[in-house]
N, C-alpha and C positions, 0 to 999 in steps of 0.2 A: 852274094848279098851285097848291095851297094853300101858304101860307107860315107857318112857325113862327119867331117872334122870341124869341131868348134874350137877356134883359137881365140883366146880372150885374155885381157888384162883387167882384173877385177879388184881394184884397190879400195873400193868404198862400198858402204851399204847400198847406195843408189845403184851402182853397177852390179852388185850382187843380186839385187832384186830383178834387174833386167836380164842378167845371165840366167837366173833360175827360171824366169818365164820363157826364155828362148829354149832352154833345155827341156822344159815341160812340154812345149809345143812340138819339139823335134822327137820326143819320146812318147807322145800320146799313144794310148792303146789303139786309136783309130788308124795309126800308120804302122803297118807290119812289114817286116823284111828290110829294115834299114838299121845298120849298126851305127851308133853315135859314139864317136871318140871325142873326149874333152881334153884340151891341152892348154895350160897357161902359155902365154905368148913366149915367155923366156925358155920354155921347155920343148915347144913344138919344133920338129925337125923336117928336113927335106923328105926323109923317108915317110913321115906321117902324111905329108902333102901328096906325095906320089901314090900312097896307098889309098887315098880317099877319092871319092867320086864327086864330091861337092864340099863347099866350105861355108861356115858362118864365122864372122869376125866380130869381136867386141872390144871397144876401147873407150877410155876417157879422152876428152879433148884437153890436152895439156899445153899451156902457153901457145895456143893457136895452132896446134898440130895434133896428130894421133900420138898416143903414148910412145915413149922410147922403147918400151917392151914390144909393142906391135911393129914398130919400125925395125927393131932388131930381128924379129921374126922374118919380115920381108927381106931384109938384107941377107939373111942366111939361106932363104929358099928361092930367091928370085931366079938366078941363073941356072941352078940345078933343076928347077921345075918348069921353067918358062915354056919350053917347047912341048914337054910331055903332058902338061895340064891345060893347054890352050883349049878353050871352048867349054870348060867345066863351069857349072853353075855356082854362084855364091850369093850371099847376102851379108848385111852387116848392120850393127847398131852402134851409136855413139852417144855418150853422155857428157855434158859440159855444165859448168856453172853459169855461163852466160852466152857463149858462142861456140858453135861446132863447125863453122864454115871451113876452117883450115884443115881440120881432121878429115872431113868429108872429101875435100879436094885432094888431099894426099892419098887416101885410100883409093879413090876413083882413078887417080893417075897411075898408081902402081898396078891395080887390077886390070886396067886397060892394057898396060904393058905386058902383063902376063897373058892377056887374051881371055880372061875369065868373063863369063856372061852373067850379068846381074839377073837373078831369078826371082827377086822379091823386092818390094819397096824398102828403102832404108828407113830405119827407125832412129830418129834423133830426139833427144830429150835434154832440156836445160832445167836445172833445179830438181826438185824431188819428183820422181816419176809418179804420174797420176794413174788411176786404175786403167784408163784408156791407153796409156803408154805401155803398161805391162801387158794388156791385151794385144797390142800391136806387136810386142816382142814375142808373145806366144804364137801369133799368126806368122811372124817371120820364121820362127823355128819350124813350125808345121809345114809352111809352104815350101821351104827349101828341102826339107826331108821328103815330103810327098812327091816332089818333083824328081827325085832319084829313082822312084819306083817305075819299072816298066818302060 
C-alpha cells in the first residue's frame, strides 16, 4: 500500500484549518489504498521519508522564509534521503501574514535538490483562509494521495 507523509508546522489556527483540509482531502473515502502518516516537522525523520511514496508539506512563512521547524526537517533528511527518494511526488501549502515568496522559493530550491516532482499546484494563503483556500487545500491533499495509486 502506498504511503503519503504529511510533514507540517502548524502553530496557528489559520494553519490548523489548512492542515485539516489537506488531511481531509488525502483521507477522503473516495481514495482507497493509501496510508496517510502525519508528522510535525520537528518529529519527522529520515526513516519516515524513506518509508513514504509521496509527501505533503505545510509551513508558515516566517520572517521571509519557511518555518525553522520545516527547515530543520529538511536539514535532517536531505542527505540521507536525497538519492533514495529522487522522483517522488510532493505538494505543499504555505500561510503568511502578508508575503510567502521567500518560503515558496526555499521549499522549491530544496525539493529541486532532492529531485522530488511537484504533483499538485502549491496553495499559498495570506491572511485568514477563505472557503476557496480551504477547498484548494482539500484538492491538494486529494490530488497527491490519488496520484500514489496504481
